[in-house]
Phi, psi and omega in degrees: 000133178299159179298138180234155185297326184234141167293316188216139175237126180259109184264131187086033184296328183277354176285171186297311182287321177300318177299320179298317179296314180297323172302314182296311183299320175297315182291322185273325198236350179070182179244348179237025181262205178301327181277115175267108185227170184207146179269139181222154181170179188280336187245108185288336173288323171293324174300314181297315182297317184294317178310309184292320180294329181280354178085012182276144178279178182293350182276000170270118189283156176244139179229121184271128176197141177257138187294347180263005187247091186301325183296309176304322182290318178296323179290324179297301183296337173297342186262355192236151165283322180217143179235135172265123175240134174242017182265108174239187343306139186291331179290345175253335187231000197260337193296313188300320185288313180303318181290322176293324173296314184296325177286329191266356186077022183257128179299152188212134176225146180218183177250026190295125171241033189244085189297332183292320181286326182291319184298322175292325186280331189297304180295335180284315187270336183299319181292321178302306187289325180297325179286315193269341183091005177290139172256115183259114180235114174276169166059058185253028172240209174307324155277111353232018192301311186298327179287311182299304177298328180297318180293315178300316181297313185299318185288325176297319181289326173295323177295314183294315189268326182252346182078012180208157180267165183270129180276347181216129174229138176252121175261133185228125179276102187273323181219134172213119181233112183150169181251153176290147183287159175294325178291326176296312185296321179295322178300315181296323177296319185288331179286319176296323177294317173301318177296326173301327180275335181219089187299340176303331182288343178296326181294328181288315186299321183275352186272120181295340183252022182299338185251011175245069184303135183085353173228143178225124178262193188287169176304131183255159184301140175287146190239007186270351190241162169297142176204142176276125177270113182293328181286327181269346183056047180204156178282145177223154180240178179290150181234117191304326184276353184296338183298326175264322186294320182297324181294313181297320178298314182293325184288326179295319174299313178302310180294330175278003181090025185055049176301336179272355178102148177290343181256020181301137177238134181219133178236152182216120191209171182267121179286127179243355168117172181275180167063193187294326183289319179293322178290320179294319180290324177295321183282332180290317179297325180289321178295316182297318179298315180291327175292316177307305184301321179292319184290320184288350168292345182258128178310311181296327175297313179295320179296315179298320177294317178304318192272324194238344193243304190282149170298141180279158167298132187097358173248157180183179186284155179287175192297322184298313181296321180292328181278340177276344181284158181194171174211161174210124190239129177254129178242122181243118186249146173230131176279169184292341173272003173092006175285146185239143174216141187239134177225151184232136175245126177237146177238142189258015175226175172296145190290325188281340185231290187303310187280321181304316186297325178282325181294311182293331174297310183291326175296317177301314185288323178294321176302325179293331183277349183273118186292150186289340175289331177275315174239088184282176184302142176162190179255121188235171164254165176297321185290333178271319181287324189234324177052234185291338178296316180288323176309309182299318183292325177293322183291318183292322200236339199243005172084016172262147173233146182226111186222147172280137183242144174285148183295000000 
Protein backbone atom coordinates (compact mmCIF):
# COMPACT_ATOMS: atom_id res chain seq x y z
CA UNK A 1 0.00 0.00 0.00
CA UNK A 2 1.32 3.46 -0.88
CA UNK A 3 2.10 5.85 1.96
CA UNK A 4 -1.04 7.49 3.34
CA UNK A 5 -1.35 10.44 5.74
CA UNK A 6 -2.90 8.37 8.54
CA UNK A 7 -2.39 4.90 9.92
CA UNK A 8 -5.86 5.01 11.46
CA UNK A 9 -8.99 7.14 11.14
CA UNK A 10 -11.73 6.86 13.76
CA UNK A 11 -15.12 7.47 12.13
CA UNK A 12 -17.96 8.40 14.46
CA UNK A 13 -15.56 9.83 17.01
CA UNK A 14 -18.06 12.27 18.54
CA UNK A 15 -20.57 9.52 19.44
CA UNK A 16 -20.54 7.91 22.88
CA UNK A 17 -18.58 4.80 21.94
CA UNK A 18 -16.44 6.71 19.47
CA UNK A 19 -15.41 9.07 22.22
CA UNK A 20 -14.32 6.13 24.39
CA UNK A 21 -12.24 4.78 21.52
CA UNK A 22 -10.66 8.21 21.07
CA UNK A 23 -9.90 8.43 24.79
CA UNK A 24 -8.24 5.03 24.71
CA UNK A 25 -6.15 5.80 21.62
CA UNK A 26 -5.03 9.12 23.08
CA UNK A 27 -4.15 7.62 26.45
CA UNK A 28 -2.39 4.58 25.01
CA UNK A 29 -0.73 5.99 21.89
CA UNK A 30 -0.75 9.78 22.24
CA UNK A 31 -1.26 12.16 19.33
CA UNK A 32 2.24 12.89 18.11
CA UNK A 33 3.86 9.48 18.45
CA UNK A 34 4.44 6.69 15.97
CA UNK A 35 0.70 6.18 15.41
CA UNK A 36 -0.63 8.72 12.92
CA UNK A 37 -4.36 8.95 13.52
CA UNK A 38 -7.31 11.30 13.09
CA UNK A 39 -10.85 11.88 14.33
CA UNK A 40 -13.63 11.78 11.74
CA UNK A 41 -17.35 12.41 11.65
CA UNK A 42 -20.07 14.45 9.99
CA UNK A 43 -19.86 17.52 12.26
CA UNK A 44 -16.50 19.24 12.35
CA UNK A 45 -17.52 21.50 15.25
CA UNK A 46 -18.36 18.48 17.41
CA UNK A 47 -15.05 16.89 16.50
CA UNK A 48 -13.24 20.05 17.54
CA UNK A 49 -15.18 20.12 20.82
CA UNK A 50 -14.24 16.49 21.44
CA UNK A 51 -10.58 17.15 20.74
CA UNK A 52 -10.61 20.02 23.21
CA UNK A 53 -12.50 18.04 25.88
CA UNK A 54 -10.03 15.18 25.58
CA UNK A 55 -7.17 17.59 26.16
CA UNK A 56 -5.66 16.92 22.75
CA UNK A 57 -3.91 19.67 20.89
CA UNK A 58 -4.59 20.99 17.41
CA UNK A 59 -2.05 18.55 16.01
CA UNK A 60 -4.66 15.77 16.25
CA UNK A 61 -6.25 16.02 12.78
CA UNK A 62 -9.98 16.20 12.06
CA UNK A 63 -11.66 14.79 8.95
CA UNK A 64 -15.23 15.72 8.07
CA UNK A 65 -17.40 13.19 6.25
CA UNK A 66 -21.03 12.09 6.39
CA UNK A 67 -22.02 8.41 6.27
CA UNK A 68 -24.47 9.25 3.47
CA UNK A 69 -21.91 11.06 1.27
CA UNK A 70 -20.01 8.52 -0.89
CA UNK A 71 -17.60 11.12 -2.28
CA UNK A 72 -16.61 12.34 1.18
CA UNK A 73 -16.19 8.76 2.39
CA UNK A 74 -14.01 7.91 -0.60
CA UNK A 75 -11.79 10.89 0.21
CA UNK A 76 -11.66 9.84 3.87
CA UNK A 77 -10.65 6.22 3.33
CA UNK A 78 -8.02 7.18 0.75
CA UNK A 79 -6.14 8.90 3.58
CA UNK A 80 -6.06 5.91 5.96
CA UNK A 81 -4.48 2.49 6.22
CA UNK A 82 -7.32 1.33 8.50
CA UNK A 83 -10.68 2.82 9.45
CA UNK A 84 -12.52 2.17 12.71
CA UNK A 85 -16.22 2.92 12.50
CA UNK A 86 -18.59 3.08 15.47
CA UNK A 87 -21.49 4.50 13.43
CA UNK A 88 -24.46 2.15 13.59
CA UNK A 89 -26.87 0.60 13.11
CA UNK A 90 -24.73 -0.62 10.25
CA UNK A 91 -27.72 -1.84 8.28
CA UNK A 92 -28.82 1.80 8.14
CA UNK A 93 -25.50 3.67 7.99
CA UNK A 94 -22.71 1.20 7.22
CA UNK A 95 -22.69 0.10 3.60
CA UNK A 96 -21.21 3.19 1.95
CA UNK A 97 -18.16 3.29 4.22
CA UNK A 98 -17.53 -0.46 4.06
CA UNK A 99 -17.81 -0.37 0.27
CA UNK A 100 -15.46 2.64 0.05
CA UNK A 101 -12.83 0.80 2.12
CA UNK A 102 -13.20 -2.37 0.05
CA UNK A 103 -12.71 -0.42 -3.17
CA UNK A 104 -9.76 1.65 -1.90
CA UNK A 105 -7.71 -1.14 -0.32
CA UNK A 106 -8.27 0.34 3.15
CA UNK A 107 -8.58 -2.04 6.08
CA UNK A 108 -11.83 -1.73 8.05
CA UNK A 109 -13.09 -2.78 11.49
CA UNK A 110 -16.47 -2.19 13.08
CA UNK A 111 -18.70 -3.18 16.01
CA UNK A 112 -21.38 -4.85 13.92
CA UNK A 113 -23.62 -7.39 15.62
CA UNK A 114 -26.15 -7.45 12.78
CA UNK A 115 -25.98 -10.80 10.96
CA UNK A 116 -28.62 -9.92 8.37
CA UNK A 117 -26.52 -6.99 7.16
CA UNK A 118 -23.30 -8.97 7.33
CA UNK A 119 -24.85 -11.78 5.27
CA UNK A 120 -25.71 -9.19 2.60
CA UNK A 121 -22.29 -7.52 2.71
CA UNK A 122 -20.08 -10.61 2.48
CA UNK A 123 -20.86 -11.44 -1.20
CA UNK A 124 -20.97 -7.76 -2.10
CA UNK A 125 -17.63 -6.77 -0.54
CA UNK A 126 -15.58 -9.95 -0.97
CA UNK A 127 -14.71 -9.48 -4.67
CA UNK A 128 -13.99 -5.77 -4.19
CA UNK A 129 -11.72 -6.39 -1.20
CA UNK A 130 -9.98 -9.33 -2.86
CA UNK A 131 -9.00 -7.08 -5.78
CA UNK A 132 -7.94 -4.08 -3.70
CA UNK A 133 -6.27 -5.91 -0.79
CA UNK A 134 -8.59 -4.42 1.85
CA UNK A 135 -9.24 -6.57 4.92
CA UNK A 136 -12.85 -6.03 6.07
CA UNK A 137 -13.40 -7.28 9.62
CA UNK A 138 -16.84 -7.07 11.21
CA UNK A 139 -17.74 -7.60 14.88
CA UNK A 140 -14.63 -6.30 16.65
CA UNK A 141 -16.22 -5.51 20.01
CA UNK A 142 -17.87 -7.70 22.64
CA UNK A 143 -19.71 -8.95 19.57
CA UNK A 144 -17.73 -11.16 18.88
CA UNK A 145 -14.04 -10.97 19.79
CA UNK A 146 -14.01 -12.66 23.23
CA UNK A 147 -16.12 -15.54 21.92
CA UNK A 148 -14.40 -15.91 18.55
CA UNK A 149 -10.90 -15.72 20.06
CA UNK A 150 -11.97 -17.79 23.06
CA UNK A 151 -12.68 -20.71 20.72
CA UNK A 152 -9.46 -20.12 18.73
CA UNK A 153 -7.44 -20.07 21.96
CA UNK A 154 -9.12 -23.21 23.32
CA UNK A 155 -8.51 -25.09 20.08
CA UNK A 156 -4.84 -24.15 19.96
CA UNK A 157 -4.42 -25.25 23.58
CA UNK A 158 -6.23 -28.51 22.80
CA UNK A 159 -3.81 -29.25 19.97
CA UNK A 160 -0.83 -28.54 22.22
CA UNK A 161 -2.09 -30.36 25.33
CA UNK A 162 -4.31 -33.11 23.96
CA UNK A 163 -2.91 -33.62 20.48
CA UNK A 164 -6.34 -33.08 18.93
CA UNK A 165 -8.84 -30.30 18.29
CA UNK A 166 -12.24 -30.17 19.94
CA UNK A 167 -15.06 -31.33 17.71
CA UNK A 168 -17.54 -29.70 20.11
CA UNK A 169 -17.25 -26.49 22.15
CA UNK A 170 -19.69 -25.07 24.67
CA UNK A 171 -19.38 -21.32 25.30
CA UNK A 172 -20.89 -20.26 28.63
CA UNK A 173 -21.29 -16.71 29.91
CA UNK A 174 -20.45 -17.20 33.57
CA UNK A 175 -20.33 -13.54 34.64
CA UNK A 176 -21.52 -10.42 32.87
CA UNK A 177 -21.76 -7.07 34.59
CA UNK A 178 -22.62 -4.06 32.49
CA UNK A 179 -25.28 -2.64 30.23
CA UNK A 180 -25.93 -3.08 26.54
CA UNK A 181 -24.93 -0.06 24.49
CA UNK A 182 -27.48 2.24 22.91
CA UNK A 183 -26.03 1.34 19.53
CA UNK A 184 -26.49 -2.38 20.20
CA UNK A 185 -30.10 -1.82 21.22
CA UNK A 186 -30.75 0.30 18.14
CA UNK A 187 -29.25 -2.41 15.95
CA UNK A 188 -31.51 -5.01 17.53
CA UNK A 189 -34.57 -2.85 17.01
CA UNK A 190 -33.64 -2.27 13.37
CA UNK A 191 -33.22 -6.02 12.88
CA UNK A 192 -36.65 -6.80 14.35
CA UNK A 193 -38.14 -4.11 12.12
CA UNK A 194 -36.51 -5.61 9.04
CA UNK A 195 -37.78 -9.09 9.91
CA UNK A 196 -41.31 -7.75 10.45
CA UNK A 197 -41.22 -6.37 6.89
CA UNK A 198 -39.76 -9.57 5.41
CA UNK A 199 -40.40 -12.69 7.52
CA UNK A 200 -38.00 -14.68 5.30
CA UNK A 201 -35.17 -12.85 7.04
CA UNK A 202 -35.99 -14.70 10.25
CA UNK A 203 -34.55 -17.85 8.68
CA UNK A 204 -31.23 -16.11 8.03
CA UNK A 205 -31.20 -14.69 11.56
CA UNK A 206 -31.70 -18.16 13.02
CA UNK A 207 -29.22 -19.95 10.73
CA UNK A 208 -25.85 -20.62 12.46
CA UNK A 209 -24.23 -20.89 8.99
CA UNK A 210 -25.70 -17.68 7.57
CA UNK A 211 -22.18 -16.21 7.27
CA UNK A 212 -20.54 -19.21 5.60
CA UNK A 213 -21.92 -19.00 2.05
CA UNK A 214 -21.50 -22.28 0.22
CA UNK A 215 -21.02 -24.34 3.37
CA UNK A 216 -23.49 -25.94 5.77
CA UNK A 217 -22.38 -27.90 8.78
CA UNK A 218 -24.35 -30.26 10.99
CA UNK A 219 -27.42 -29.33 13.00
CA UNK A 220 -26.37 -27.13 15.91
CA UNK A 221 -27.80 -27.07 19.46
CA UNK A 222 -31.03 -25.11 19.87
CA UNK A 223 -30.61 -22.15 22.17
CA UNK A 224 -34.03 -20.79 23.15
CA UNK A 225 -34.89 -23.12 26.04
CA UNK A 226 -33.47 -24.00 29.44
CA UNK A 227 -31.00 -26.89 29.21
CA UNK A 228 -28.66 -28.84 31.44
CA UNK A 229 -25.07 -28.76 30.14
CA UNK A 230 -23.42 -32.11 30.77
CA UNK A 231 -19.89 -30.79 30.28
CA UNK A 232 -20.39 -27.89 32.69
CA UNK A 233 -22.64 -29.89 35.03
CA UNK A 234 -24.83 -26.81 35.31
CA UNK A 235 -28.07 -25.40 33.97
CA UNK A 236 -28.00 -22.85 31.17
CA UNK A 237 -30.38 -20.36 29.61
CA UNK A 238 -30.49 -18.49 26.30
CA UNK A 239 -27.89 -15.78 25.68
CA UNK A 240 -29.09 -12.92 23.53
CA UNK A 241 -25.78 -12.37 21.70
CA UNK A 242 -25.36 -16.00 20.68
CA UNK A 243 -27.29 -15.24 17.48
CA UNK A 244 -24.28 -13.33 16.12
CA UNK A 245 -21.37 -14.93 17.99
CA UNK A 246 -22.17 -18.47 16.84
CA UNK A 247 -22.22 -17.31 13.22
CA UNK A 248 -18.83 -15.64 13.57
CA UNK A 249 -17.29 -18.71 15.23
CA UNK A 250 -18.47 -20.94 12.36
CA UNK A 251 -17.23 -18.38 9.83
CA UNK A 252 -13.80 -18.35 11.51
CA UNK A 253 -13.64 -22.14 11.21
CA UNK A 254 -14.61 -21.94 7.53
CA UNK A 255 -12.17 -19.14 6.69
CA UNK A 256 -9.33 -21.02 8.39
CA UNK A 257 -10.04 -24.08 6.23
CA UNK A 258 -12.11 -26.00 8.80
CA UNK A 259 -9.24 -26.97 11.12
CA UNK A 260 -11.86 -27.92 13.73
CA UNK A 261 -13.66 -30.15 11.27
CA UNK A 262 -16.61 -29.68 8.95
CA UNK A 263 -18.77 -31.37 11.60
CA UNK A 264 -17.76 -28.88 14.32
CA UNK A 265 -20.50 -28.06 16.85
CA UNK A 266 -20.64 -24.86 18.88
CA UNK A 267 -23.22 -23.73 21.41
CA UNK A 268 -23.30 -20.49 23.39
CA UNK A 269 -25.47 -19.98 26.45
CA UNK A 270 -25.76 -18.23 29.78
CA UNK A 271 -24.56 -20.25 32.79
CA UNK A 272 -27.24 -20.20 35.51
CA UNK A 273 -25.78 -22.69 37.99
CA UNK A 274 -26.25 -26.25 39.23
CA UNK A 275 -29.17 -27.81 41.03
CA UNK A 276 -32.75 -26.67 41.43
CA UNK A 277 -31.82 -23.00 41.74
CA UNK A 278 -29.91 -23.08 38.45
CA UNK A 279 -32.78 -24.83 36.71
CA UNK A 280 -35.32 -22.33 38.01
CA UNK A 281 -33.24 -19.40 36.83
CA UNK A 282 -32.66 -20.98 33.42
CA UNK A 283 -36.37 -21.63 32.88
CA UNK A 284 -37.27 -18.09 33.95
CA UNK A 285 -34.73 -16.64 31.53
CA UNK A 286 -36.04 -18.81 28.70
CA UNK A 287 -39.59 -17.59 29.31
CA UNK A 288 -38.41 -13.99 29.39
CA UNK A 289 -36.47 -14.44 26.16
CA UNK A 290 -39.47 -15.90 24.31
CA UNK A 291 -41.75 -13.15 25.61
CA UNK A 292 -39.27 -10.44 24.65
CA UNK A 293 -38.92 -11.79 21.11
CA UNK A 294 -42.69 -12.01 20.74
CA UNK A 295 -43.24 -8.45 21.95
CA UNK A 296 -40.49 -7.02 19.73
CA UNK A 297 -42.28 -8.47 16.74
CA UNK A 298 -44.95 -5.77 17.18
CA UNK A 299 -44.24 -2.31 15.80
CA UNK A 300 -46.05 -0.41 18.63
CA UNK A 301 -43.89 -2.19 21.22
CA UNK A 302 -40.70 -1.30 19.37
CA UNK A 303 -41.76 2.34 19.06
CA UNK A 304 -42.64 2.59 22.75
CA UNK A 305 -39.29 1.10 23.78
CA UNK A 306 -37.43 3.31 21.34
CA UNK A 307 -39.04 6.52 22.63
CA UNK A 308 -39.38 5.94 26.35
CA UNK A 309 -37.34 3.01 27.66
CA UNK A 310 -34.14 2.05 25.86
CA UNK A 311 -30.87 3.94 25.87
CA UNK A 312 -30.36 5.90 22.68
CA UNK A 313 -27.33 5.66 20.42
CA UNK A 314 -24.81 8.10 21.86
CA UNK A 315 -25.87 7.40 25.44
CA UNK A 316 -24.17 5.15 27.97
CA UNK A 317 -22.99 4.60 31.55
CA UNK A 318 -20.59 6.89 33.37
CA UNK A 319 -16.91 6.10 33.91
CA UNK A 320 -17.47 4.59 37.34
CA UNK A 321 -20.08 2.16 36.02
CA UNK A 322 -17.85 1.22 33.08
CA UNK A 323 -14.94 0.49 35.40
CA UNK A 324 -17.09 -1.61 37.74
CA UNK A 325 -18.23 -3.82 34.88
CA UNK A 326 -16.58 -7.09 33.92
CA UNK A 327 -17.25 -10.41 32.25
CA UNK A 328 -16.09 -14.02 32.42
CA UNK A 329 -16.63 -16.56 29.66
CA UNK A 330 -16.07 -20.29 30.03
CA UNK A 331 -15.31 -22.48 27.00
CA UNK A 332 -15.46 -26.25 27.39
CA UNK A 333 -14.26 -28.35 24.49
CA UNK A 334 -14.48 -32.08 23.89
CA UNK A 335 -12.44 -33.98 21.33
CA UNK A 336 -13.80 -36.80 19.20
CA UNK A 337 -11.99 -39.17 21.59
CA UNK A 338 -13.83 -37.70 24.59
CA UNK A 339 -10.98 -35.63 26.07
CA UNK A 340 -12.18 -32.40 27.71
CA UNK A 341 -10.43 -29.02 28.08
CA UNK A 342 -11.68 -25.80 29.67
CA UNK A 343 -10.55 -22.23 29.01
CA UNK A 344 -11.67 -18.92 30.51
CA UNK A 345 -11.71 -15.45 28.97
CA UNK A 346 -12.09 -12.47 31.30
CA UNK A 347 -12.51 -8.76 30.61
CA UNK A 348 -11.78 -6.00 33.12
CA UNK A 349 -14.43 -3.44 32.09
CA UNK A 350 -18.11 -3.47 31.21
CA UNK A 351 -18.48 -5.39 27.94
CA UNK A 352 -20.55 -2.93 25.90
CA UNK A 353 -18.38 0.15 26.37
CA UNK A 354 -15.19 -0.02 28.43
CA UNK A 355 -13.90 -3.31 27.08
CA UNK A 356 -15.32 -2.88 23.58
CA UNK A 357 -13.57 0.46 23.06
CA UNK A 358 -10.22 -1.17 23.85
CA UNK A 359 -10.89 -4.28 21.77
CA UNK A 360 -11.79 -2.48 18.56
CA UNK A 361 -8.77 -0.17 18.90
CA UNK A 362 -6.35 -3.05 19.31
CA UNK A 363 -8.07 -5.06 16.59
CA UNK A 364 -7.46 -2.24 14.12
CA UNK A 365 -3.81 -1.91 15.11
CA UNK A 366 -3.31 -5.67 15.11
CA UNK A 367 -4.71 -5.84 11.59
CA UNK A 368 -2.10 -3.34 10.41
CA UNK A 369 0.63 -5.68 11.67
CA UNK A 370 -0.71 -8.71 9.79
CA UNK A 371 1.03 -9.19 6.45
CA UNK A 372 -1.23 -9.34 3.41
CA UNK A 373 0.47 -12.54 2.27
CA UNK A 374 -0.83 -14.10 5.48
CA UNK A 375 -4.25 -12.40 5.46
CA UNK A 376 -5.06 -11.15 1.93
CA UNK A 377 -7.87 -8.86 0.94
CA UNK A 378 -11.35 -10.10 1.74
CA UNK A 379 -14.10 -10.15 4.34
CA UNK A 380 -12.78 -11.70 7.54
CA UNK A 381 -13.52 -12.42 11.17
CA UNK A 382 -11.10 -11.37 13.89
CA UNK A 383 -10.43 -15.01 14.73
CA UNK A 384 -9.45 -15.85 11.16
CA UNK A 385 -7.69 -12.61 10.20
CA UNK A 386 -5.63 -12.10 13.35
CA UNK A 387 -6.18 -15.08 15.63
CA UNK A 388 -3.66 -15.56 18.42
CA UNK A 389 -1.74 -12.41 17.42
CA UNK A 390 -4.77 -10.37 18.48
CA UNK A 391 -5.34 -12.58 21.53
CA UNK A 392 -1.83 -11.82 22.78
CA UNK A 393 -2.22 -8.13 22.04
CA UNK A 394 -5.50 -7.93 23.98
CA UNK A 395 -3.91 -9.72 26.91
CA UNK A 396 -0.93 -7.38 26.91
CA UNK A 397 -2.80 -4.11 26.38
CA UNK A 398 -6.59 -4.30 26.70
CA UNK A 399 -7.35 -5.95 30.03
CA UNK A 400 -8.40 -9.36 28.69
CA UNK A 401 -7.03 -12.64 30.02
CA UNK A 402 -7.08 -16.08 28.36
CA UNK A 403 -6.31 -19.05 30.57
CA UNK A 404 -6.77 -22.81 30.68
CA UNK A 405 -8.89 -23.75 33.69
CA UNK A 406 -8.79 -26.93 35.73
CA UNK A 407 -12.07 -28.81 35.86
